[in-house]
HTML snippet that shows the backbone in 3Dmol.js (N, CA, C, O; Angstrom):
<script src="https://3Dmol.org/build/3Dmol-min.js"></script>
<div id="view" style="width:600px;height:400px;position:relative"></div>
<script>
const pdb = `
ATOM      1  N   UNK A   1     -12.729  11.323  11.024  1.00  0.00           N
ATOM      2  CA  UNK A   1     -12.994  11.101  12.416  1.00  0.00           C
ATOM      3  C   UNK A   1     -12.163   9.903  12.865  1.00  0.00           C
ATOM      4  O   UNK A   1     -12.086   8.890  12.169  1.00  0.00           O
ATOM      5  N   UNK A   2     -11.552  10.029  14.021  1.00  0.00           N
ATOM      6  CA  UNK A   2     -10.793   8.929  14.599  1.00  0.00           C
ATOM      7  C   UNK A   2     -11.308   8.651  16.005  1.00  0.00           C
ATOM      8  O   UNK A   2     -11.526   9.571  16.793  1.00  0.00           O
ATOM      9  N   UNK A   3     -11.497   7.382  16.306  1.00  0.00           N
ATOM     10  CA  UNK A   3     -11.915   6.953  17.642  1.00  0.00           C
ATOM     11  C   UNK A   3     -10.893   5.957  18.168  1.00  0.00           C
ATOM     12  O   UNK A   3     -10.431   5.078  17.441  1.00  0.00           O
ATOM     13  N   UNK A   4     -10.548   6.107  19.441  1.00  0.00           N
ATOM     14  CA  UNK A   4      -9.591   5.208  20.078  1.00  0.00           C
ATOM     15  C   UNK A   4     -10.278   4.529  21.258  1.00  0.00           C
ATOM     16  O   UNK A   4     -10.933   5.177  22.074  1.00  0.00           O
ATOM     17  N   UNK A   5     -10.113   3.214  21.328  1.00  0.00           N
ATOM     18  CA  UNK A   5     -10.640   2.438  22.455  1.00  0.00           C
ATOM     19  C   UNK A   5      -9.513   1.580  22.994  1.00  0.00           C
ATOM     20  O   UNK A   5      -8.684   1.078  22.235  1.00  0.00           O
ATOM     21  N   UNK A   6      -9.485   1.417  24.302  1.00  0.00           N
ATOM     22  CA  UNK A   6      -8.395   0.648  24.902  1.00  0.00           C
ATOM     23  C   UNK A   6      -8.901  -0.087  26.133  1.00  0.00           C
ATOM     24  O   UNK A   6      -9.709   0.427  26.906  1.00  0.00           O
ATOM     25  N   UNK A   7      -8.394  -1.314  26.290  1.00  0.00           N
ATOM     26  CA  UNK A   7      -8.611  -2.050  27.527  1.00  0.00           C
ATOM     27  C   UNK A   7      -7.305  -2.759  27.866  1.00  0.00           C
ATOM     28  O   UNK A   7      -6.269  -2.439  27.283  1.00  0.00           O
ATOM     29  N   UNK A   8      -7.326  -3.688  28.771  1.00  0.00           N
ATOM     30  CA  UNK A   8      -6.094  -4.343  29.213  1.00  0.00           C
ATOM     31  C   UNK A   8      -5.459  -5.213  28.127  1.00  0.00           C
ATOM     32  O   UNK A   8      -4.279  -5.550  28.224  1.00  0.00           O
ATOM     33  N   UNK A   9      -6.220  -5.580  27.098  1.00  0.00           N
ATOM     34  CA  UNK A   9      -5.743  -6.525  26.097  1.00  0.00           C
ATOM     35  C   UNK A   9      -5.472  -5.923  24.727  1.00  0.00           C
ATOM     36  O   UNK A   9      -4.626  -6.422  23.984  1.00  0.00           O
ATOM     37  N   UNK A  10      -6.190  -4.848  24.388  1.00  0.00           N
ATOM     38  CA  UNK A  10      -6.112  -4.337  23.017  1.00  0.00           C
ATOM     39  C   UNK A  10      -6.314  -2.822  22.987  1.00  0.00           C
ATOM     40  O   UNK A  10      -7.039  -2.255  23.805  1.00  0.00           O
ATOM     41  N   UNK A  11      -5.656  -2.194  22.026  1.00  0.00           N
ATOM     42  CA  UNK A  11      -5.918  -0.793  21.704  1.00  0.00           C
ATOM     43  C   UNK A  11      -6.381  -0.763  20.259  1.00  0.00           C
ATOM     44  O   UNK A  11      -5.731  -1.331  19.381  1.00  0.00           O
ATOM     45  N   UNK A  12      -7.496  -0.106  20.013  1.00  0.00           N
ATOM     46  CA  UNK A  12      -8.064  -0.005  18.675  1.00  0.00           C
ATOM     47  C   UNK A  12      -8.157   1.465  18.291  1.00  0.00           C
ATOM     48  O   UNK A  12      -8.733   2.273  19.020  1.00  0.00           O
ATOM     49  N   UNK A  13      -7.588   1.800  17.146  1.00  0.00           N
ATOM     50  CA  UNK A  13      -7.706   3.152  16.611  1.00  0.00           C
ATOM     51  C   UNK A  13      -8.403   3.048  15.264  1.00  0.00           C
ATOM     52  O   UNK A  13      -7.833   2.533  14.301  1.00  0.00           O
ATOM     53  N   UNK A  14      -9.630   3.535  15.196  1.00  0.00           N
ATOM     54  CA  UNK A  14     -10.456   3.429  13.998  1.00  0.00           C
ATOM     55  C   UNK A  14     -10.604   4.815  13.369  1.00  0.00           C
ATOM     56  O   UNK A  14     -10.957   5.779  14.048  1.00  0.00           O
ATOM     57  N   UNK A  15     -10.330   4.903  12.073  1.00  0.00           N
ATOM     58  CA  UNK A  15     -10.431   6.170  11.364  1.00  0.00           C
ATOM     59  C   UNK A  15     -11.376   6.017  10.182  1.00  0.00           C
ATOM     60  O   UNK A  15     -11.241   5.092   9.382  1.00  0.00           O
ATOM     61  N   UNK A  16     -12.332   6.931  10.080  1.00  0.00           N
ATOM     62  CA  UNK A  16     -13.278   6.958   8.970  1.00  0.00           C
ATOM     63  C   UNK A  16     -13.126   8.300   8.261  1.00  0.00           C
ATOM     64  O   UNK A  16     -13.178   9.357   8.889  1.00  0.00           O
ATOM     65  N   UNK A  17     -12.939   8.242   6.951  1.00  0.00           N
ATOM     66  CA  UNK A  17     -12.893   9.469   6.157  1.00  0.00           C
ATOM     67  C   UNK A  17     -13.936   9.378   5.059  1.00  0.00           C
ATOM     68  O   UNK A  17     -14.230   8.295   4.553  1.00  0.00           O
ATOM     69  N   UNK A  18     -14.493  10.524   4.696  1.00  0.00           N
ATOM     70  CA  UNK A  18     -15.489  10.595   3.628  1.00  0.00           C
ATOM     71  C   UNK A  18     -15.050  11.697   2.668  1.00  0.00           C
ATOM     72  O   UNK A  18     -14.798  12.833   3.071  1.00  0.00           O
ATOM     73  N   UNK A  19     -14.965  11.330   1.372  1.00  0.00           N
ATOM     74  CA  UNK A  19     -14.564  12.278   0.343  1.00  0.00           C
ATOM     75  C   UNK A  19     -15.634  12.315  -0.745  1.00  0.00           C
ATOM     76  O   UNK A  19     -16.171  11.280  -1.140  1.00  0.00           O
ATOM     77  N   UNK A  20     -15.932  13.520  -1.223  1.00  0.00           N
ATOM     78  CA  UNK A  20     -16.872  13.661  -2.332  1.00  0.00           C
ATOM     79  C   UNK A  20     -16.282  13.019  -3.575  1.00  0.00           C
ATOM     80  O   UNK A  20     -15.076  13.091  -3.811  1.00  0.00           O
ATOM     81  N   UNK A  21     -17.148  12.385  -4.372  1.00  0.00           N
ATOM     82  CA  UNK A  21     -16.711  11.746  -5.612  1.00  0.00           C
ATOM     83  C   UNK A  21     -17.856  11.801  -6.612  1.00  0.00           C
ATOM     84  O   UNK A  21     -18.694  10.900  -6.655  1.00  0.00           O
ATOM     85  N   UNK A  22     -17.891  12.841  -7.404  1.00  0.00           N
ATOM     86  CA  UNK A  22     -18.978  12.998  -8.372  1.00  0.00           C
ATOM     87  C   UNK A  22     -20.308  13.135  -7.658  1.00  0.00           C
ATOM     88  O   UNK A  22     -20.499  14.051  -6.857  1.00  0.00           O
ATOM     89  N   UNK A  23     -21.227  12.228  -7.947  1.00  0.00           N
ATOM     90  CA  UNK A  23     -22.550  12.246  -7.322  1.00  0.00           C
ATOM     91  C   UNK A  23     -22.605  11.427  -6.045  1.00  0.00           C
ATOM     92  O   UNK A  23     -23.659  11.325  -5.417  1.00  0.00           O
ATOM     93  N   UNK A  24     -21.475  10.842  -5.656  1.00  0.00           N
ATOM     94  CA  UNK A  24     -21.439  10.006  -4.463  1.00  0.00           C
ATOM     95  C   UNK A  24     -20.292  10.381  -3.560  1.00  0.00           C
ATOM     96  O   UNK A  24     -19.810  11.514  -3.578  1.00  0.00           O
ATOM     97  N   UNK A  25     -19.861   9.426  -2.776  1.00  0.00           N
ATOM     98  CA  UNK A  25     -18.765   9.638  -1.836  1.00  0.00           C
ATOM     99  C   UNK A  25     -17.894   8.393  -1.768  1.00  0.00           C
ATOM    100  O   UNK A  25     -18.334   7.284  -2.071  1.00  0.00           O
ATOM    101  N   UNK A  26     -16.657   8.604  -1.364  1.00  0.00           N
ATOM    102  CA  UNK A  26     -15.756   7.504  -1.070  1.00  0.00           C
ATOM    103  C   UNK A  26     -15.569   7.490   0.437  1.00  0.00           C
ATOM    104  O   UNK A  26     -15.110   8.467   1.029  1.00  0.00           O
ATOM    105  N   UNK A  27     -15.932   6.364   1.053  1.00  0.00           N
ATOM    106  CA  UNK A  27     -15.796   6.199   2.497  1.00  0.00           C
ATOM    107  C   UNK A  27     -14.634   5.241   2.734  1.00  0.00           C
ATOM    108  O   UNK A  27     -14.603   4.132   2.201  1.00  0.00           O
ATOM    109  N   UNK A  28     -13.688   5.692   3.538  1.00  0.00           N
ATOM    110  CA  UNK A  28     -12.538   4.860   3.877  1.00  0.00           C
ATOM    111  C   UNK A  28     -12.570   4.572   5.367  1.00  0.00           C
ATOM    112  O   UNK A  28     -12.679   5.487   6.183  1.00  0.00           O
ATOM    113  N   UNK A  29     -12.475   3.306   5.715  1.00  0.00           N
ATOM    114  CA  UNK A  29     -12.454   2.880   7.119  1.00  0.00           C
ATOM    115  C   UNK A  29     -11.144   2.152   7.354  1.00  0.00           C
ATOM    116  O   UNK A  29     -10.823   1.193   6.652  1.00  0.00           O
ATOM    117  N   UNK A  30     -10.392   2.607   8.337  1.00  0.00           N
ATOM    118  CA  UNK A  30      -9.120   1.980   8.662  1.00  0.00           C
ATOM    119  C   UNK A  30      -9.080   1.712  10.160  1.00  0.00           C
ATOM    120  O   UNK A  30      -9.369   2.600  10.962  1.00  0.00           O
ATOM    121  N   UNK A  31      -8.729   0.510  10.530  1.00  0.00           N
ATOM    122  CA  UNK A  31      -8.629   0.157  11.950  1.00  0.00           C
ATOM    123  C   UNK A  31      -7.239  -0.392  12.220  1.00  0.00           C
ATOM    124  O   UNK A  31      -6.760  -1.288  11.525  1.00  0.00           O
ATOM    125  N   UNK A  32      -6.612   0.153  13.226  1.00  0.00           N
ATOM    126  CA  UNK A  32      -5.314  -0.353  13.664  1.00  0.00           C
ATOM    127  C   UNK A  32      -5.502  -0.948  15.051  1.00  0.00           C
ATOM    128  O   UNK A  32      -5.899  -0.256  15.989  1.00  0.00           O
ATOM    129  N   UNK A  33      -5.214  -2.229  15.170  1.00  0.00           N
ATOM    130  CA  UNK A  33      -5.402  -2.944  16.429  1.00  0.00           C
ATOM    131  C   UNK A  33      -4.040  -3.367  16.969  1.00  0.00           C
ATOM    132  O   UNK A  33      -3.215  -3.922  16.243  1.00  0.00           O
ATOM    133  N   UNK A  34      -3.821  -3.100  18.234  1.00  0.00           N
ATOM    134  CA  UNK A  34      -2.562  -3.472  18.879  1.00  0.00           C
ATOM    135  C   UNK A  34      -2.870  -4.321  20.099  1.00  0.00           C
ATOM    136  O   UNK A  34      -3.606  -3.903  20.993  1.00  0.00           O
ATOM    137  N   UNK A  35      -2.301  -5.514  20.127  1.00  0.00           N
ATOM    138  CA  UNK A  35      -2.458  -6.377  21.294  1.00  0.00           C
ATOM    139  C   UNK A  35      -1.572  -5.862  22.415  1.00  0.00           C
ATOM    140  O   UNK A  35      -0.400  -5.552  22.199  1.00  0.00           O
ATOM    141  N   UNK A  36      -2.129  -5.773  23.600  1.00  0.00           N
ATOM    142  CA  UNK A  36      -1.396  -5.226  24.739  1.00  0.00           C
ATOM    143  C   UNK A  36      -0.935  -6.301  25.717  1.00  0.00           C
ATOM    144  O   UNK A  36       0.124  -6.164  26.330  1.00  0.00           O
ATOM    145  N   UNK A  37      -1.718  -7.368  25.871  1.00  0.00           N
ATOM    146  CA  UNK A  37      -1.412  -8.314  26.919  1.00  0.00           C
ATOM    147  C   UNK A  37      -0.951  -9.696  26.497  1.00  0.00           C
ATOM    148  O   UNK A  37      -0.048 -10.247  27.127  1.00  0.00           O
ATOM    149  N   UNK A  38      -1.538 -10.282  25.451  1.00  0.00           N
ATOM    150  CA  UNK A  38      -1.258 -11.678  25.139  1.00  0.00           C
ATOM    151  C   UNK A  38       0.202 -11.917  24.735  1.00  0.00           C
ATOM    152  O   UNK A  38       0.848 -11.041  24.160  1.00  0.00           O
ATOM    153  N   UNK A  39       0.701 -13.094  25.040  1.00  0.00           N
ATOM    154  CA  UNK A  39       2.058 -13.439  24.612  1.00  0.00           C
ATOM    155  C   UNK A  39       2.126 -13.580  23.089  1.00  0.00           C
ATOM    156  O   UNK A  39       1.101 -13.731  22.424  1.00  0.00           O
ATOM    157  N   UNK A  40       3.319 -13.529  22.561  1.00  0.00           N
ATOM    158  CA  UNK A  40       3.525 -13.613  21.111  1.00  0.00           C
ATOM    159  C   UNK A  40       2.938 -14.886  20.503  1.00  0.00           C
ATOM    160  O   UNK A  40       2.565 -14.885  19.330  1.00  0.00           O
ATOM    161  N   UNK A  41       2.851 -15.951  21.258  1.00  0.00           N
ATOM    162  CA  UNK A  41       2.370 -17.228  20.722  1.00  0.00           C
ATOM    163  C   UNK A  41       0.918 -17.167  20.262  1.00  0.00           C
ATOM    164  O   UNK A  41       0.529 -17.949  19.395  1.00  0.00           O
ATOM    165  N   UNK A  42       0.105 -16.271  20.809  1.00  0.00           N
ATOM    166  CA  UNK A  42      -1.305 -16.185  20.399  1.00  0.00           C
ATOM    167  C   UNK A  42      -1.540 -15.106  19.348  1.00  0.00           C
ATOM    168  O   UNK A  42      -2.651 -14.983  18.832  1.00  0.00           O
ATOM    169  N   UNK A  43      -0.535 -14.338  19.030  1.00  0.00           N
ATOM    170  CA  UNK A  43      -0.718 -13.222  18.099  1.00  0.00           C
ATOM    171  C   UNK A  43      -1.104 -13.643  16.685  1.00  0.00           C
ATOM    172  O   UNK A  43      -1.942 -12.974  16.080  1.00  0.00           O
ATOM    173  N   UNK A  44      -0.539 -14.721  16.118  1.00  0.00           N
ATOM    174  CA  UNK A  44      -0.981 -15.124  14.769  1.00  0.00           C
ATOM    175  C   UNK A  44      -2.477 -15.454  14.721  1.00  0.00           C
ATOM    176  O   UNK A  44      -3.162 -15.079  13.770  1.00  0.00           O
ATOM    177  N   UNK A  45      -2.980 -16.144  15.730  1.00  0.00           N
ATOM    178  CA  UNK A  45      -4.412 -16.472  15.775  1.00  0.00           C
ATOM    179  C   UNK A  45      -5.237 -15.205  15.930  1.00  0.00           C
ATOM    180  O   UNK A  45      -6.295 -15.072  15.315  1.00  0.00           O
ATOM    181  N   UNK A  46      -4.763 -14.284  16.738  1.00  0.00           N
ATOM    182  CA  UNK A  46      -5.475 -13.018  16.931  1.00  0.00           C
ATOM    183  C   UNK A  46      -5.506 -12.233  15.623  1.00  0.00           C
ATOM    184  O   UNK A  46      -6.527 -11.633  15.287  1.00  0.00           O
ATOM    185  N   UNK A  47      -4.406 -12.230  14.889  1.00  0.00           N
ATOM    186  CA  UNK A  47      -4.352 -11.517  13.607  1.00  0.00           C
ATOM    187  C   UNK A  47      -5.389 -12.076  12.644  1.00  0.00           C
ATOM    188  O   UNK A  47      -6.074 -11.316  11.960  1.00  0.00           O
ATOM    189  N   UNK A  48      -5.511 -13.399  12.584  1.00  0.00           N
ATOM    190  CA  UNK A  48      -6.499 -14.039  11.722  1.00  0.00           C
ATOM    191  C   UNK A  48      -7.910 -13.608  12.123  1.00  0.00           C
ATOM    192  O   UNK A  48      -8.731 -13.273  11.269  1.00  0.00           O
ATOM    193  N   UNK A  49      -8.179 -13.620  13.420  1.00  0.00           N
ATOM    194  CA  UNK A  49      -9.493 -13.203  13.919  1.00  0.00           C
ATOM    195  C   UNK A  49      -9.771 -11.747  13.571  1.00  0.00           C
ATOM    196  O   UNK A  49     -10.871 -11.416  13.128  1.00  0.00           O
ATOM    197  N   UNK A  50      -8.785 -10.872  13.767  1.00  0.00           N
ATOM    198  CA  UNK A  50      -8.964  -9.451  13.451  1.00  0.00           C
ATOM    199  C   UNK A  50      -9.240  -9.251  11.960  1.00  0.00           C
ATOM    200  O   UNK A  50     -10.071  -8.424  11.586  1.00  0.00           O
ATOM    201  N   UNK A  51      -8.543 -10.009  11.111  1.00  0.00           N
ATOM    202  CA  UNK A  51      -8.781  -9.899   9.673  1.00  0.00           C
ATOM    203  C   UNK A  51     -10.204 -10.322   9.313  1.00  0.00           C
ATOM    204  O   UNK A  51     -10.843  -9.697   8.466  1.00  0.00           O
ATOM    205  N   UNK A  52     -10.700 -11.382   9.954  1.00  0.00           N
ATOM    206  CA  UNK A  52     -12.069 -11.830   9.700  1.00  0.00           C
ATOM    207  C   UNK A  52     -13.075 -10.774  10.150  1.00  0.00           C
ATOM    208  O   UNK A  52     -14.059 -10.514   9.457  1.00  0.00           O
ATOM    209  N   UNK A  53     -12.831 -10.172  11.300  1.00  0.00           N
ATOM    210  CA  UNK A  53     -13.708  -9.100  11.795  1.00  0.00           C
ATOM    211  C   UNK A  53     -13.684  -7.925  10.816  1.00  0.00           C
ATOM    212  O   UNK A  53     -14.726  -7.347  10.507  1.00  0.00           O
ATOM    213  N   UNK A  54     -12.495  -7.578  10.332  1.00  0.00           N
ATOM    214  CA  UNK A  54     -12.372  -6.480   9.369  1.00  0.00           C
ATOM    215  C   UNK A  54     -13.129  -6.747   8.087  1.00  0.00           C
ATOM    216  O   UNK A  54     -13.773  -5.849   7.545  1.00  0.00           O
ATOM    217  N   UNK A  55     -13.058  -7.978   7.594  1.00  0.00           N
ATOM    218  CA  UNK A  55     -13.789  -8.337   6.382  1.00  0.00           C
ATOM    219  C   UNK A  55     -15.300  -8.220   6.585  1.00  0.00           C
ATOM    220  O   UNK A  55     -16.015  -7.732   5.709  1.00  0.00           O
ATOM    221  N   UNK A  56     -15.781  -8.674   7.746  1.00  0.00           N
ATOM    222  CA  UNK A  56     -17.222  -8.558   8.043  1.00  0.00           C
ATOM    223  C   UNK A  56     -17.623  -7.093   8.185  1.00  0.00           C
ATOM    224  O   UNK A  56     -18.700  -6.699   7.738  1.00  0.00           O
ATOM    225  N   UNK A  57     -16.769  -6.290   8.799  1.00  0.00           N
ATOM    226  CA  UNK A  57     -17.056  -4.863   8.952  1.00  0.00           C
ATOM    227  C   UNK A  57     -17.153  -4.196   7.588  1.00  0.00           C
ATOM    228  O   UNK A  57     -18.076  -3.421   7.339  1.00  0.00           O
ATOM    229  N   UNK A  58     -16.206  -4.494   6.705  1.00  0.00           N
ATOM    230  CA  UNK A  58     -16.224  -3.912   5.360  1.00  0.00           C
ATOM    231  C   UNK A  58     -17.494  -4.315   4.614  1.00  0.00           C
ATOM    232  O   UNK A  58     -18.122  -3.479   3.965  1.00  0.00           O
ATOM    233  N   UNK A  59     -17.873  -5.583   4.702  1.00  0.00           N
ATOM    234  CA  UNK A  59     -19.093  -6.051   4.032  1.00  0.00           C
ATOM    235  C   UNK A  59     -20.318  -5.343   4.591  1.00  0.00           C
ATOM    236  O   UNK A  59     -21.227  -4.988   3.840  1.00  0.00           O
ATOM    237  N   UNK A  60     -20.348  -5.137   5.903  1.00  0.00           N
ATOM    238  CA  UNK A  60     -21.474  -4.430   6.522  1.00  0.00           C
ATOM    239  C   UNK A  60     -21.560  -2.985   6.073  1.00  0.00           C
ATOM    240  O   UNK A  60     -22.656  -2.472   5.843  1.00  0.00           O
ATOM    241  N   UNK A  61     -20.414  -2.318   5.944  1.00  0.00           N
ATOM    242  CA  UNK A  61     -20.410  -0.935   5.461  1.00  0.00           C
ATOM    243  C   UNK A  61     -20.896  -0.853   4.023  1.00  0.00           C
ATOM    244  O   UNK A  61     -21.686   0.025   3.678  1.00  0.00           O
ATOM    245  N   UNK A  62     -20.426  -1.765   3.189  1.00  0.00           N
ATOM    246  CA  UNK A  62     -20.864  -1.779   1.797  1.00  0.00           C
ATOM    247  C   UNK A  62     -22.376  -1.951   1.721  1.00  0.00           C
ATOM    248  O   UNK A  62     -23.053  -1.244   0.976  1.00  0.00           O
ATOM    249  N   UNK A  63     -22.892  -2.886   2.491  1.00  0.00           N
ATOM    250  CA  UNK A  63     -24.346  -3.124   2.486  1.00  0.00           C
ATOM    251  C   UNK A  63     -25.108  -1.925   3.023  1.00  0.00           C
ATOM    252  O   UNK A  63     -26.075  -1.482   2.404  1.00  0.00           O
ATOM    253  N   UNK A  64     -24.691  -1.397   4.157  1.00  0.00           N
ATOM    254  CA  UNK A  64     -25.381  -0.279   4.787  1.00  0.00           C
ATOM    255  C   UNK A  64     -25.365   0.964   3.898  1.00  0.00           C
ATOM    256  O   UNK A  64     -26.359   1.685   3.810  1.00  0.00           O
ATOM    257  N   UNK A  65     -24.237   1.208   3.246  1.00  0.00           N
ATOM    258  CA  UNK A  65     -24.101   2.400   2.420  1.00  0.00           C
ATOM    259  C   UNK A  65     -24.529   2.179   0.971  1.00  0.00           C
ATOM    260  O   UNK A  65     -24.430   3.085   0.144  1.00  0.00           O
ATOM    261  N   UNK A  66     -25.010   0.958   0.666  1.00  0.00           N
ATOM    262  CA  UNK A  66     -25.449   0.597  -0.676  1.00  0.00           C
ATOM    263  C   UNK A  66     -24.371   0.940  -1.692  1.00  0.00           C
ATOM    264  O   UNK A  66     -24.640   1.581  -2.708  1.00  0.00           O
ATOM    265  N   UNK A  67     -23.151   0.507  -1.407  1.00  0.00           N
ATOM    266  CA  UNK A  67     -22.022   0.828  -2.279  1.00  0.00           C
ATOM    267  C   UNK A  67     -21.315  -0.394  -2.774  1.00  0.00           C
ATOM    268  O   UNK A  67     -21.899  -1.472  -2.885  1.00  0.00           O
ATOM    269  N   UNK A  68     -20.042  -0.216  -3.072  1.00  0.00           N
ATOM    270  CA  UNK A  68     -19.204  -1.323  -3.510  1.00  0.00           C
ATOM    271  C   UNK A  68     -17.853  -1.195  -2.847  1.00  0.00           C
ATOM    272  O   UNK A  68     -17.407  -0.096  -2.518  1.00  0.00           O
ATOM    273  N   UNK A  69     -17.208  -2.322  -2.656  1.00  0.00           N
ATOM    274  CA  UNK A  69     -15.878  -2.327  -2.033  1.00  0.00           C
ATOM    275  C   UNK A  69     -14.824  -2.146  -3.121  1.00  0.00           C
ATOM    276  O   UNK A  69     -14.842  -2.817  -4.153  1.00  0.00           O
ATOM    277  N   UNK A  70     -13.918  -1.231  -2.861  1.00  0.00           N
ATOM    278  CA  UNK A  70     -12.826  -0.971  -3.788  1.00  0.00           C
ATOM    279  C   UNK A  70     -11.544  -1.354  -3.092  1.00  0.00           C
ATOM    280  O   UNK A  70     -11.306  -0.937  -1.958  1.00  0.00           O
ATOM    281  N   UNK A  71     -10.713  -2.142  -3.749  1.00  0.00           N
ATOM    282  CA  UNK A  71      -9.457  -2.577  -3.155  1.00  0.00           C
ATOM    283  C   UNK A  71      -8.552  -1.371  -2.899  1.00  0.00           C
ATOM    284  O   UNK A  71      -8.530  -0.411  -3.668  1.00  0.00           O
ATOM    285  N   UNK A  72      -7.810  -1.450  -1.800  1.00  0.00           N
ATOM    286  CA  UNK A  72      -6.898  -0.353  -1.439  1.00  0.00           C
ATOM    287  C   UNK A  72      -5.700  -0.354  -2.339  1.00  0.00           C
ATOM    288  O   UNK A  72      -4.818   0.492  -2.195  1.00  0.00           O
TER     289      UNK A  72
END
`;
const viewer = $3Dmol.createViewer("view");
viewer.addModel(pdb, "pdb");
viewer.setStyle({}, {cartoon: {color: "spectrum"}});
viewer.zoomTo();
viewer.render();
</script>
C-alpha cells in the first residue's frame, strides 16, 4: 500500500509492504519525503528532523507489532 500526502512545504510518499515469513510476517515501511518550499539552507536541519521522526516511527511499529527491527 502506498499513500501520498502533499502540502505547500512537503510531499510524503509512504509505502508499507507485508510479506509472509514462516509463522510471522515481515513488514517494511518506507517513507520518501521531499521538501517543496524551504530554501536549501534549511534542508540539512529538516533532514535531521525527518530522520528522527523515522526512527520514532520504526520504534512505534516494532512495539505495536510486537516484533523486532531488522536493518535494511
